[in-house]
MARKOL-999673 format. One line per 8 residues: their letters; for each residue x negated, y negated, z of C-alpha. Coordinates in nm, 2 decimals, always signed. Layout:
N
A = X/Y/Z  ... $
This chain:
773
MANWRRNL = +0.00/+0.00/+0.00  -0.28/-0.24/+0.09  -0.47/-0.15/-0.23  -0.16/-0.23/-0.43  -0.12/-0.57/-0.27  -0.49/-0.64/-0.32  -0.45/-0.57/-0.69  -0.15/-0.79/-0.71 $
YDWKIRNL = -0.32/-1.08/-0.55  -0.61/-1.04/-0.79  -0.37/-1.04/-1.09  -0.44/-1.34/-1.32  -0.21/-1.63/-1.27  -0.19/-1.68/-1.65  -0.04/-1.33/-1.67  +0.22/-1.44/-1.42 $
AYSMGVGI = +0.28/-1.74/-1.64  +0.32/-1.52/-1.94  +0.58/-1.31/-1.76  +0.77/-1.62/-1.65  +0.74/-1.76/-2.01  +0.90/-1.44/-2.15  +1.18/-1.48/-1.90  +1.23/-1.84/-1.99 $
FLLAIAIY = +1.23/-1.76/-2.36  +1.50/-1.50/-2.30  +1.69/-1.76/-2.10  +1.66/-2.00/-2.40  +1.80/-1.74/-2.63  +2.09/-1.68/-2.39  +2.16/-2.05/-2.36  +2.15/-2.08/-2.74 $
LVIMQSGI = +2.40/-1.80/-2.77  +2.63/-1.97/-2.52  +2.60/-2.30/-2.71  +2.68/-2.12/-3.03  +2.98/-1.98/-2.88  +3.07/-2.32/-2.73  +3.09/-2.44/-3.08  +3.40/-2.23/-3.11 $
NEQSLLRT = +3.58/-2.49/-2.89  +3.50/-2.75/-3.15  +3.66/-2.53/-3.42  +3.96/-2.46/-3.19  +4.01/-2.84/-3.14  +3.98/-2.90/-3.51  +4.23/-2.63/-3.60  +4.47/-2.76/-3.34 $
KTLSNLDK = +4.43/-3.12/-3.45  +4.47/-3.05/-3.83  +4.62/-2.71/-3.92  +4.85/-2.68/-3.61  +4.97/-3.04/-3.66  +5.04/-2.99/-4.03  +5.41/-3.02/-3.97  +5.36/-3.37/-3.81 $
ISLPLAPD = +5.11/-3.47/-4.08  +5.36/-3.38/-4.35  +5.65/-3.54/-4.17  +5.65/-3.86/-4.40  +5.71/-3.61/-4.69  +6.03/-3.47/-4.53  +6.36/-3.54/-4.71  +6.48/-3.77/-4.44 $
YIADNKEN = +6.17/-3.99/-4.46  +6.06/-3.97/-4.82  +6.26/-4.28/-4.93  +6.08/-4.50/-4.68  +5.74/-4.36/-4.76  +5.76/-4.35/-5.14  +5.46/-4.57/-5.20  +5.24/-4.34/-4.97 $
IGSNIREV = +5.34/-4.01/-5.12  +5.01/-3.96/-5.30  +4.79/-4.03/-4.99  +5.01/-3.80/-4.77  +4.99/-3.52/-5.03  +4.61/-3.56/-5.05  +4.58/-3.54/-4.67  +4.77/-3.21/-4.66 $
ERILFAYS = +4.57/-3.08/-4.96  +4.24/-3.15/-4.78  +4.35/-2.94/-4.48  +4.48/-2.65/-4.68  +4.17/-2.65/-4.91  +3.93/-2.66/-4.61  +4.09/-2.36/-4.44  +4.12/-2.16/-4.76 $
KGGKLGEE = +3.80/-2.25/-4.95  +3.58/-2.42/-4.69  +3.48/-2.79/-4.63  +3.46/-3.07/-4.37  +3.74/-3.23/-4.18  +3.79/-3.50/-3.92  +3.62/-3.83/-3.85  +3.31/-3.64/-3.74 $
KIEVKLNR = +3.30/-3.44/-4.07  +3.30/-3.10/-3.89  +3.23/-2.80/-4.12  +3.53/-2.56/-4.11  +3.44/-2.20/-4.03  +3.66/-1.96/-4.23  +3.85/-1.68/-4.06  +3.98/-1.39/-4.27 $
KLKAEVED = +4.32/-1.36/-4.11  +4.37/-1.74/-4.10  +4.25/-1.77/-4.46  +4.52/-1.52/-4.57  +4.79/-1.70/-4.38  +4.68/-2.04/-4.53  +4.68/-1.89/-4.88  +5.04/-1.77/-4.82 $
LVVYWTPL = +5.13/-2.13/-4.69  +4.98/-2.27/-5.02  +5.23/-2.06/-5.21  +5.51/-2.26/-5.04  +5.33/-2.59/-5.06  +5.27/-2.59/-5.44  +5.64/-2.62/-5.55  +5.70/-2.88/-5.28 $
KEELYNIQ = +5.40/-3.08/-5.40  +5.53/-3.07/-5.76  +5.87/-3.20/-5.65  +5.70/-3.48/-5.45  +5.49/-3.59/-5.75  +5.80/-3.60/-5.97  +5.96/-3.84/-5.71  +5.64/-4.05/-5.70 $
DGETSVED = +5.62/-4.07/-6.08  +5.98/-4.17/-6.11  +6.08/-3.87/-6.31  +6.33/-3.77/-6.04  +6.51/-4.00/-5.79  +6.51/-3.92/-5.42  +6.89/-3.86/-5.42  +6.88/-3.62/-5.71 $
AKENLTKK = +6.58/-3.42/-5.57  +6.70/-3.42/-5.20  +6.86/-3.08/-5.22  +6.57/-2.90/-5.38  +6.32/-3.10/-5.17  +6.50/-2.99/-4.85  +6.49/-2.62/-4.94  +6.12/-2.63/-5.03 $
YNAFIKEH = +6.02/-2.84/-4.73  +6.21/-2.61/-4.49  +6.04/-2.30/-4.65  +5.70/-2.47/-4.61  +5.77/-2.55/-4.24  +5.89/-2.20/-4.17  +5.57/-2.05/-4.31  +5.36/-2.31/-4.12 $
NNVKKLVE = +5.51/-2.17/-3.79  +5.34/-1.84/-3.87  +5.01/-2.02/-3.93  +5.05/-2.22/-3.61  +5.11/-1.90/-3.41  +4.80/-1.74/-3.55  +4.59/-2.05/-3.46  +4.71/-2.02/-3.10 $
ELNQEEEE = +4.60/-1.65/-3.09  +4.26/-1.73/-3.24  +4.20/-2.01/-2.99  +4.30/-1.78/-2.70  +4.05/-1.51/-2.82  +3.76/-1.76/-2.85  +3.83/-1.91/-2.51  +3.81/-1.56/-2.35 $
AETLYTIL = +3.48/-1.49/-2.54  +3.33/-1.81/-2.42  +3.41/-1.74/-2.06  +3.24/-1.40/-2.08  +2.92/-1.55/-2.23  +2.91/-1.81/-1.96  +2.94/-1.55/-1.68  +2.66/-1.34/-1.83 $
LYIYILLL = +2.44/-1.65/-1.85  +2.49/-1.74/-1.48  +2.40/-1.38/-1.38  +2.08/-1.39/-1.59  +1.98/-1.73/-1.45  +2.02/-1.60/-1.10  +1.80/-1.30/-1.16  +1.53/-1.50/-1.34 $
SSFIYWIV = +1.53/-1.77/-1.06  +1.48/-1.50/-0.80  +1.19/-1.35/-0.99  +1.02/-1.68/-1.04  +1.07/-1.78/-0.67  +0.90/-1.46/-0.55  +0.60/-1.51/-0.79  +0.55/-1.88/-0.70 $
KYLILNPI = +0.59/-1.82/-0.32  +0.37/-1.51/-0.26  +0.12/-1.53/-0.54  +0.07/-1.91/-0.58  +0.20/-2.13/-0.30  +0.05/-1.93/-0.01  -0.31/-1.92/-0.15  -0.27/-2.29/-0.25 $
YKISLSAR = -0.18/-2.38/+0.10  -0.49/-2.20/+0.23  -0.71/-2.38/-0.02  -0.53/-2.71/+0.07  -0.62/-2.69/+0.44  -0.99/-2.66/+0.36  -0.98/-2.92/+0.08  -0.82/-3.17/+0.32 $
ELAKGNLT = -1.14/-3.16/+0.53  -1.34/-3.22/+0.21  -1.12/-3.52/+0.13  -1.20/-3.67/+0.48  -1.57/-3.66/+0.39  -1.66/-3.34/+0.56  -1.87/-3.22/+0.27  -2.02/-2.93/+0.47 $
EKIDYKSK = -1.67/-2.77/+0.50  -1.64/-2.47/+0.26  -1.33/-2.28/+0.14  -1.31/-1.92/+0.25  -1.10/-1.76/-0.04  -1.26/-1.49/-0.25  -0.98/-1.35/-0.47  -1.07/-1.27/-0.83 $
NELGYIAQ = -0.79/-1.47/-0.99  -0.78/-1.84/-1.10  -0.72/-1.97/-0.74  -1.03/-1.79/-0.64  -1.22/-1.96/-0.91  -1.07/-2.30/-0.80  -1.20/-2.24/-0.45  -1.55/-2.16/-0.58 $
NINSMAEI = -1.54/-2.47/-0.80  -1.43/-2.69/-0.50  -1.73/-2.56/-0.30  -1.96/-2.64/-0.59  -1.80/-2.99/-0.62  -1.86/-3.05/-0.25  -2.23/-2.98/-0.30  -2.24/-3.21/-0.61 $
LENATDFT = -2.07/-3.49/-0.41  -2.32/-3.45/-0.13  -2.61/-3.50/-0.37  -2.43/-3.79/-0.54  -2.36/-3.96/-0.20  -2.73/-3.94/-0.11  -2.83/-4.08/-0.45  -2.58/-4.37/-0.44 $
TKIGEGKL = -2.68/-4.46/-0.08  -3.04/-4.51/-0.20  -2.93/-4.71/-0.50  -2.71/-4.93/-0.27  -3.02/-5.00/-0.06  -3.19/-5.14/-0.37  -3.41/-4.83/-0.45  -3.34/-4.84/-0.83 $
DADYKGLD = -3.61/-4.57/-0.89  -3.45/-4.31/-0.66  -3.44/-3.95/-0.78  -3.13/-3.73/-0.80  -3.15/-3.40/-0.61  -3.05/-3.06/-0.74  -3.08/-3.13/-1.12  -3.28/-2.94/-1.37 $
ENHDNSLA = -3.37/-3.04/-1.73  -3.07/-2.88/-1.89  -2.81/-2.99/-1.63  -2.45/-3.04/-1.74  -2.34/-3.25/-1.44  -2.15/-3.54/-1.60  -2.12/-3.72/-1.26  -2.50/-3.71/-1.22 $
TSLLQMRE = -2.54/-3.82/-1.58  -2.30/-4.11/-1.52  -2.49/-4.21/-1.20  -2.82/-4.19/-1.38  -2.68/-4.41/-1.66  -2.55/-4.65/-1.39  -2.91/-4.67/-1.25  -3.05/-4.75/-1.59 $
KMQESAKA = -2.79/-5.01/-1.66  -2.85/-5.17/-1.31  -3.23/-5.17/-1.40  -3.15/-5.34/-1.73  -2.91/-5.58/-1.56  -3.17/-5.68/-1.31  -3.42/-5.74/-1.59  -3.16/-5.94/-1.79 $
DKERSWVN = -3.08/-6.15/-1.47  -3.45/-6.22/-1.43  -3.48/-6.33/-1.79  -3.17/-6.54/-1.78  -3.29/-6.70/-1.46  -3.62/-6.78/-1.63  -3.44/-6.94/-1.93  -3.21/-7.15/-1.71 $
EGLAKFAD = -3.50/-7.26/-1.50  -3.69/-7.36/-1.81  -3.39/-7.55/-1.96  -3.34/-7.74/-1.64  -3.71/-7.83/-1.61  -3.75/-7.95/-1.97  -3.42/-8.15/-1.94  -3.59/-8.37/-1.68 $
ILRNNNDN = -3.90/-8.40/-1.90  -3.70/-8.50/-2.21  -3.49/-8.75/-2.00  -3.79/-8.92/-1.85  -4.00/-8.96/-2.16  -3.76/-9.06/-2.44  -3.91/-9.40/-2.54  -4.27/-9.29/-2.64 $
IEELSYQI = -4.31/-9.00/-2.89  -4.68/-8.95/-2.82  -4.64/-8.92/-2.44  -4.31/-8.72/-2.49  -4.49/-8.47/-2.72  -4.78/-8.42/-2.48  -4.54/-8.36/-2.18  -4.34/-8.11/-2.39 $
ISNLVKFM = -4.62/-7.90/-2.53  -4.84/-7.90/-2.21  -4.55/-7.78/-1.99  -4.42/-7.54/-2.26  -4.77/-7.36/-2.29  -4.79/-7.33/-1.91  -4.43/-7.21/-1.87  -4.47/-6.94/-2.13 $
DANQGALF = -4.81/-6.82/-2.00  -4.96/-6.90/-2.35  -5.31/-7.02/-2.44  -5.25/-7.29/-2.70  -4.98/-7.51/-2.83  -4.90/-7.80/-3.06  -4.61/-8.02/-3.14  -4.56/-8.16/-3.49 $
VLNEPDDK = -4.32/-8.44/-3.59  -4.17/-8.48/-3.94  -4.25/-8.83/-4.06  -4.00/-8.96/-4.32  -4.16/-9.25/-4.52  -3.96/-9.56/-4.60  -4.06/-9.54/-4.97  -3.84/-9.28/-5.15 $
DEEPKIIL = -4.12/-9.19/-5.39  -4.35/-9.08/-5.11  -4.34/-8.72/-4.98  -4.26/-8.66/-4.61  -4.55/-8.54/-4.39  -4.58/-8.32/-4.09  -4.79/-8.51/-3.83  -4.96/-8.34/-3.53 $
ESAYAYER = -4.85/-8.56/-3.23  -5.00/-8.35/-2.95  -5.20/-8.04/-2.89  -5.28/-7.84/-2.57  -5.52/-7.55/-2.52  -5.68/-7.38/-2.22  -5.55/-7.63/-1.96  -5.68/-7.94/-2.15 $
RKRIKKEI = -5.53/-8.20/-2.38  -5.67/-8.19/-2.73  -5.68/-8.51/-2.93  -5.66/-8.40/-3.29  -5.53/-8.60/-3.58  -5.38/-8.39/-3.86  -5.12/-8.42/-4.14  -4.96/-8.12/-4.32 $
AIGEGLVG = -4.75/-8.13/-4.63  -4.42/-7.94/-4.64  -4.49/-7.59/-4.76  -4.86/-7.60/-4.66  -4.97/-7.33/-4.41  -4.75/-7.17/-4.16  -4.62/-7.49/-4.01  -4.53/-7.63/-4.36 $
QSVQEGDK = -4.37/-7.30/-4.46  -4.15/-7.30/-4.14  -4.03/-7.65/-4.22  -3.96/-7.56/-4.58  -3.76/-7.25/-4.49  -3.60/-7.40/-4.19  -3.66/-7.08/-3.98  -3.90/-6.95/-3.72 $
IYLTEVPE = -4.22/-6.76/-3.80  -4.35/-6.50/-3.55  -4.67/-6.31/-3.64  -4.84/-6.04/-3.43  -5.16/-5.85/-3.50  -5.30/-6.12/-3.73  -5.61/-5.97/-3.92  -5.94/-6.14/-3.83 $
DYVEIKSG = -6.05/-6.16/-4.20  -5.71/-6.31/-4.31  -5.86/-6.66/-4.33  -5.61/-6.78/-4.59  -5.35/-6.81/-4.32  -5.40/-7.14/-4.13  -5.22/-7.23/-3.82  -5.16/-7.59/-3.72 $
LGETLPRC = -5.43/-7.58/-3.46  -5.71/-7.50/-3.71  -5.85/-7.18/-3.86  -5.87/-6.99/-3.53  -5.65/-6.68/-3.57  -5.49/-6.57/-3.24  -5.33/-6.23/-3.19  -4.98/-6.38/-3.17 $
VLIVPLKI = -4.84/-6.70/-3.33  -4.49/-6.84/-3.28  -4.38/-7.13/-3.50  -4.03/-7.27/-3.43  -3.87/-7.57/-3.63  -3.70/-7.83/-3.41  -3.35/-7.87/-3.57  -3.04/-8.06/-3.48 $
NEEIKGVV = -2.73/-8.02/-3.70  -2.95/-7.83/-3.95  -3.18/-8.14/-3.99  -3.55/-8.07/-3.90  -3.72/-8.32/-3.68  -4.05/-8.14/-3.60  -4.22/-7.81/-3.53  -4.35/-7.64/-3.21 $
EIASIQNI = -4.64/-7.39/-3.25  -4.73/-7.15/-2.96  -5.04/-6.93/-2.98  -5.09/-6.64/-2.73  -5.32/-6.35/-2.68  -5.03/-6.14/-2.55  -4.71/-6.07/-2.74  -4.42/-6.31/-2.67 $
AEYKIDFV = -4.10/-6.15/-2.54  -3.78/-6.18/-2.74  -3.60/-6.38/-2.47  -3.89/-6.63/-2.46  -3.86/-6.68/-2.84  -3.48/-6.74/-2.80  -3.56/-6.99/-2.52  -3.79/-7.19/-2.75 $
EKLGENIA = -3.53/-7.19/-3.02  -3.26/-7.32/-2.77  -3.50/-7.58/-2.63  -3.59/-7.68/-2.99  -3.24/-7.84/-3.03  -3.29/-8.05/-2.72  -3.64/-8.15/-2.83  -3.52/-8.25/-3.18 $
STIANAKT = -3.24/-8.46/-3.03  -3.48/-8.64/-2.80  -3.74/-8.69/-3.08  -3.46/-8.85/-3.29  -3.36/-9.08/-3.01  -3.73/-9.17/-2.94  -3.78/-9.25/-3.31  -3.47/-9.47/-3.30 $
NERTKKLL = -3.59/-9.65/-2.99  -3.93/-9.71/-3.14  -3.78/-9.83/-3.46  -3.55/-10.06/-3.26  -3.85/-10.21/-3.08  -4.03/-10.26/-3.40  -3.73/-10.43/-3.57  -3.68/-10.64/-3.25 $
AESQEMTE = -4.04/-10.76/-3.27  -4.01/-10.84/-3.64  -3.68/-11.01/-3.58  -3.84/-11.23/-3.31  -4.13/-11.32/-3.54  -3.89/-11.41/-3.83  -3.68/-11.61/-3.59  -3.98/-11.83/-3.51 $
QMRSQEEE = -4.06/-11.87/-3.88  -3.70/-11.96/-3.95  -3.68/-12.22/-3.68  -3.95/-12.43/-3.86  -3.75/-12.41/-4.18  -3.41/-12.45/-4.02  -3.40/-12.83/-4.02  -3.50/-12.85/-4.38 $
MRQNMEEM = -3.24/-12.60/-4.49  -2.97/-12.74/-4.27  -2.89/-13.03/-4.50  -2.90/-12.81/-4.81  -2.67/-12.57/-4.64  -2.42/-12.83/-4.55  -2.41/-12.94/-4.92  -2.38/-12.59/-5.04 $
EATQEEMG = -2.13/-12.49/-4.78  -1.84/-12.68/-4.93  -1.92/-12.54/-5.28  -1.95/-12.18/-5.15  -1.62/-12.20/-4.96  -1.44/-12.32/-5.28  -1.62/-12.05/-5.49  -1.54/-11.79/-5.22 $
RAQTEMAE = -1.17/-11.86/-5.23  -1.17/-11.85/-5.61  -1.36/-11.52/-5.61  -1.13/-11.37/-5.35  -0.82/-11.47/-5.54  -0.97/-11.33/-5.87  -1.07/-11.01/-5.70  -0.73/-10.96/-5.54 $
KEANLNAL = -0.56/-11.03/-5.88  -0.79/-10.79/-6.06  -0.74/-10.52/-5.80  -0.36/-10.56/-5.81  -0.36/-10.55/-6.19  -0.58/-10.24/-6.20  -0.36/-10.07/-5.95  -0.04/-10.17/-6.14 $
INNTTDSI = -0.15/-10.04/-6.48  -0.34/-9.73/-6.36  -0.13/-9.60/-6.07  +0.15/-9.50/-6.31  +0.24/-9.22/-6.55  +0.34/-9.46/-6.82  +0.11/-9.56/-7.11  +0.04/-9.94/-7.12 $
ILIDTDYK = -0.12/-10.15/-7.40  -0.14/-10.53/-7.42  -0.21/-10.70/-7.76  -0.23/-11.06/-7.88  -0.05/-11.21/-8.18  -0.34/-11.10/-8.40  -0.27/-10.73/-8.31  -0.59/-10.72/-8.11 $
IILMNDVI = -0.59/-10.49/-7.81  -0.64/-10.69/-7.49  -0.60/-10.40/-7.24  -0.54/-10.03/-7.23  -0.47/-9.83/-6.91  -0.63/-9.50/-6.82  -0.32/-9.30/-6.90  -0.32/-9.39/-7.27 $
KKRYKGTQ = -0.70/-9.35/-7.30  -0.67/-9.00/-7.17  -0.38/-8.93/-7.40  -0.57/-9.05/-7.71  -0.89/-8.85/-7.62  -0.96/-8.59/-7.88  -0.72/-8.74/-8.14  -0.76/-8.98/-8.44 $
YEKMKEGS = -0.68/-9.27/-8.20  -0.97/-9.19/-7.96  -1.18/-9.49/-8.10  -0.90/-9.74/-8.00  -1.02/-9.96/-7.72  -1.01/-10.31/-7.59  -1.10/-10.55/-7.88  -0.98/-10.30/-8.16 $
NALEMLGD = -0.70/-10.38/-8.40  -0.39/-10.20/-8.29  -0.27/-10.13/-8.65  -0.59/-10.01/-8.81  -0.57/-9.64/-8.72  -0.19/-9.60/-8.74  -0.19/-9.46/-9.10  +0.16/-9.41/-9.25 $
VRDEWRGY = +0.34/-9.57/-8.95  +0.14/-9.89/-8.97  +0.41/-10.10/-9.14  +0.67/-9.96/-8.91  +0.48/-10.07/-8.60  +0.39/-10.41/-8.76  +0.76/-10.47/-8.79  +0.81/-10.38/-8.42 $
YDRVFRGE = +0.53/-10.62/-8.31  +0.65/-10.90/-8.54  +1.00/-10.88/-8.40  +0.86/-10.90/-8.04  +0.64/-11.20/-8.14  +0.96/-11.38/-8.25  +1.09/-11.33/-7.89  +1.29/-11.00/-7.92 $
ILSFTIKS = +1.28/-10.73/-7.65  +1.27/-10.37/-7.79  +1.36/-10.04/-7.62  +1.38/-9.72/-7.83  +1.30/-9.35/-7.83  +1.11/-9.18/-8.12  +0.94/-8.85/-8.19  +0.57/-8.84/-8.13 $
SVKGEDTY = +0.30/-8.60/-8.24  -0.03/-8.75/-8.13  -0.19/-8.41/-8.07  +0.02/-8.22/-8.32  +0.30/-8.14/-8.08  +0.66/-8.25/-8.11  +0.74/-8.47/-7.82  +0.98/-8.76/-7.75 $
RHYDIHPI = +0.86/-9.09/-7.61  +1.05/-9.39/-7.49  +0.90/-9.74/-7.57  +0.97/-10.07/-7.40  +0.80/-10.37/-7.59  +0.83/-10.72/-7.43  +0.68/-11.05/-7.55  +0.40/-11.21/-7.33 $
KKKDGTIT = +0.48/-11.58/-7.27  +0.30/-11.88/-7.12  +0.47/-12.11/-6.88  +0.57/-12.34/-7.16  +0.74/-12.04/-7.34  +0.47/-11.99/-7.61  +0.44/-11.62/-7.70  +0.07/-11.51/-7.68 $
GASVFSRD = +0.11/-11.13/-7.73  +0.31/-10.82/-7.65  +0.32/-10.55/-7.37  +0.39/-10.19/-7.48  +0.51/-9.95/-7.21  +0.58/-9.59/-7.31  +0.65/-9.26/-7.13  +0.71/-8.89/-7.22 $
ITKEKQLE = +1.08/-8.80/-7.20  +1.05/-8.47/-7.39  +1.21/-8.27/-7.10  +1.50/-8.51/-7.06  +1.56/-8.52/-7.43  +1.55/-8.14/-7.46  +1.79/-8.11/-7.16  +2.02/-8.36/-7.33 $
IQREENAK = +2.01/-8.15/-7.66  +2.07/-7.83/-7.47  +2.37/-7.98/-7.28  +2.52/-8.09/-7.61  +2.48/-7.74/-7.76  +2.62/-7.57/-7.44  +2.92/-7.80/-7.45  +2.99/-7.71/-7.81 $
KLEQRGYV = +2.96/-7.33/-7.72  +3.18/-7.37/-7.42  +3.44/-7.56/-7.62  +3.44/-7.29/-7.89  +3.46/-7.02/-7.63  +3.76/-7.20/-7.47  +3.94/-7.20/-7.80  +3.88/-6.83/-7.85 $
MDGMINNT = +4.00/-6.75/-7.49  +4.31/-6.96/-7.54  +4.39/-6.78/-7.86  +4.34/-6.44/-7.70  +4.57/-6.50/-7.40  +4.83/-6.72/-7.56  +4.89/-6.52/-7.89  +5.08/-6.25/-7.70 $
EDTYFAIN = +5.42/-6.19/-7.54  +5.25/-6.05/-7.22  +5.19/-6.27/-6.92  +4.83/-6.32/-6.82  +4.66/-6.50/-6.53  +4.34/-6.47/-6.32  +4.27/-6.58/-5.96  +3.95/-6.61/-5.75 $
TNYEILVV = +3.88/-6.47/-5.41  +4.07/-6.76/-5.25  +4.39/-6.67/-5.45  +4.34/-6.99/-5.66  +4.45/-6.97/-6.03  +4.15/-6.97/-6.27  +4.33/-6.90/-6.60  +4.70/-6.88/-6.70 $
NDVLKNRF = +4.86/-6.83/-7.04  +5.15/-7.03/-7.19  +5.40/-6.74/-7.16  +5.37/-6.74/-6.78  +5.36/-7.11/-6.76  +5.69/-7.14/-6.95  +5.85/-6.87/-6.73  +5.76/-7.07/-6.41 $
KESGIDLK = +5.85/-7.40/-6.58  +6.21/-7.27/-6.60  +6.21/-7.25/-6.22  +6.07/-7.60/-6.20  +5.71/-7.49/-6.11  +5.42/-7.64/-6.30  +5.17/-7.35/-6.30  +4.81/-7.47/-6.36 $
PGLSILSI = +4.45/-7.37/-6.27  +4.34/-7.46/-5.91  +4.69/-7.39/-5.77  +4.71/-7.12/-5.50  +4.93/-6.83/-5.62  +5.04/-6.76/-5.26  +5.20/-7.11/-5.24  +5.41/-7.03/-5.55 $
LPKDQLEK = +5.54/-6.68/-5.49  +5.89/-6.64/-5.32  +5.88/-6.54/-4.95  +6.04/-6.20/-5.03  +5.76/-6.13/-5.29  +5.47/-6.29/-5.10  +5.36/-6.00/-4.88  +5.39/-5.74/-5.15 $
WKTRYDKA = +5.18/-5.93/-5.40  +4.92/-6.04/-5.15  +4.87/-5.67/-5.06  +4.82/-5.59/-5.43  +4.57/-5.87/-5.48  +4.38/-5.77/-5.16  +4.34/-5.41/-5.30  +4.21/-5.54/-5.63 $
LAGEKLKI = +3.97/-5.77/-5.45  +3.85/-5.46/-5.26  +3.76/-5.30/-5.60  +4.08/-5.10/-5.66  +4.25/-5.09/-6.00  +4.63/-5.10/-5.97  +4.91/-5.01/-6.22  +5.26/-5.10/-6.11 $
VEERELQS = +5.59/-5.03/-6.29  +5.89/-5.19/-6.14  +6.24/-5.31/-6.22  +6.33/-5.68/-6.22  +6.69/-5.80/-6.21  +6.77/-6.10/-6.43  +7.10/-6.26/-6.52  +7.05/-6.15/-6.88 $
GNLTIETR = +6.99/-5.79/-6.76  +6.73/-5.57/-6.59  +6.37/-5.56/-6.71  +6.11/-5.29/-6.67  +5.77/-5.46/-6.61  +5.43/-5.28/-6.62  +5.17/-5.48/-6.43  +4.79/-5.41/-6.41 $
CEPILNDK = +4.58/-5.58/-6.13  +4.21/-5.52/-6.18  +3.90/-5.67/-6.01  +3.68/-5.92/-6.21  +3.31/-5.84/-6.16  +3.00/-6.06/-6.21  +2.66/-5.94/-6.35  +2.58/-5.81/-6.00 $
DEVIGVST = +2.89/-5.59/-5.98  +3.04/-5.82/-5.72  +3.41/-5.89/-5.71  +3.47/-6.26/-5.79  +3.85/-6.25/-5.87  +4.15/-6.05/-6.00  +4.30/-6.04/-6.35  +4.68/-5.97/-6.36 $
VSKDITEL = +4.85/-5.87/-6.69  +5.23/-5.80/-6.70  +5.40/-5.64/-7.00  +5.77/-5.59/-7.07  +5.82/-5.22/-7.13  +6.20/-5.23/-7.11  +6.25/-5.14/-7.48  +5.98/-4.87/-7.45 $
KKAQEEKE = +6.15/-4.72/-7.14  +6.49/-4.73/-7.32  +6.34/-4.55/-7.62  +6.20/-4.28/-7.39  +6.53/-4.24/-7.21  +6.71/-4.22/-7.55  +6.46/-3.96/-7.66  +6.52/-3.75/-7.34 $
KIQKELEK = +6.89/-3.78/-7.39  +6.87/-3.66/-7.75  +6.64/-3.38/-7.64  +6.89/-3.27/-7.37  +7.18/-3.27/-7.63  +6.97/-3.06/-7.87  +6.90/-2.81/-7.59  +7.28/-2.79/-7.52 $
LKGKK = +7.35/-2.74/-7.89  +7.09/-2.46/-7.90  +7.25/-2.30/-7.59  +7.60/-2.30/-7.75  +7.46/-2.13/-8.06 $
């Protein structure tokens, strides 16, 4: 017995899970079967709602109610047809579109019911089509309807029996499902309690001690299943946490080079790997903080140097380069300033302002052209140069300090807003770290700004001194010039006013003639061009008139139209104002231009020339022509439409979606005119119809507006006799298949109906004669 329990406790939990999974799978199958059987209730409800209630659904077709529901006979027949078809052939019913499941017995009963339904349906269609009146067909209709209802009672009884059988089957399936769930739940409870929960509780007691920090506490559980493996893994984890705790304690004390215990070269301890990576990142962070602190300290230090020495470039340069060499632990350094000459023809030079080497100031005078040596190359390219391991025999490379080649050279251009103001050169025996290079580049912007300010200050001092010197010279000449100035002052004021007025007039005139889309030409009475605006010059460019300009004769290049335009100009010179539109083809195109030509007069009325304003009105002209053509087409189309709807004895009219009349023919107008109503487009048809006809016709119009095509045959009582009218109401669609109105055509078929009745009468008499024979 103990051996059996031991084997059971060592049984793999995944096998238990497989067993429970099989049971749950079987449970799912059972639930599926019950759900499938539950679907029978849906069929039961559907049968009860449709087939069992067929007597109520067909009630409007009963002999006592058929007269009141004559207009709905077709829809009631189709509703019964759908139910009978679905339970005999298959299909979907109800608002939810439920698929009908066919039953052999029920199908046979429904097919028997169809036998009684078919003659009843034919009798109903005869009544609907007007072939038989309700009174004439009432006797036959009563017999066929009662036979149909009698047969339906058999179907109704069978439906009740089927519903009872399905309800009993569903109850049985549900009871079996509850029994199976009870057995499966008991089995799962036993497995979970004795094979899982009890061992987990034992492991939990020991794990609780580990959670409190007691890493020496071990779990005593040695089963060979998954829970046993969990206990072993927790013990291993406790050992790993103990080593990790010791390692993190040392790191927290600042010992960033501490070792991690219990690891070999091929360890797969991700926690240890993460902690080691953390140590490396902390080491890198400490290094980065140290470098960042060094950079911030340097920027703050040189900010004071730049602020205190911004009025003397030579002293500023020495303070910068001496402190920079010391701060970077370099050996030599030099600061060059870019000198921009006042003469544009001279090339700018790079001048050595200050040099510092081996704790001493070096007084060296040197000029370098842009592109010469490393310093000139750095200025030319606008980028830093950093060389390491410079060959000793590479004498062609010259630094700004001379021909001595250090092991490491850093040359950084001093730029502000991409404009170079100078160069800093640092030479060192040791390699320069990347963060120190970045520091020099950042500092270079501040140095460039300070150099620019220092240059400005020196230039200001120089200009101030020159200004003071010139002031002294001018004082001696001031008295001599004062008298001349007083004499000239009045003249200059008068000339200034005249020049200002002329400049304003000229600016206004240029703005007036050029800030427009019109072409403007001014000519004198000799046809000589006085002025042309930019618009017409641009228009004539590339044409035969391109050579026309101020001073040219306006008629010389006009060719065949010269005499025509001479006539225009001569009329204007006589005082006439012209405004006309002509075709133009300056560049070979056919365009229309409108011209306004006015005479130019002096104050005394004398005509001195003419102004010609023109603008392109091609689009306006084309639109005008198109409107005229469209108007003609619409007028012709209107004649055709009037001829079509008026050359007939039928009535025709159309309305829009607001029931307003769009079109009405003369026949209908005349009929309404007899009643004193003037029928015309724009009038609402609902405001014209009699009250007893309003609701009926509005319903018909609404159906047509919804997309339905209607054909109505009805009798109309007139004093002269009864008329049979056939009316068609059909929707009017646009090019997007949207309903935009309704067309209504009414036709008098009285004579046609009489002819048909006469034909039927003759046919019956012939049949009687045949019967007598």
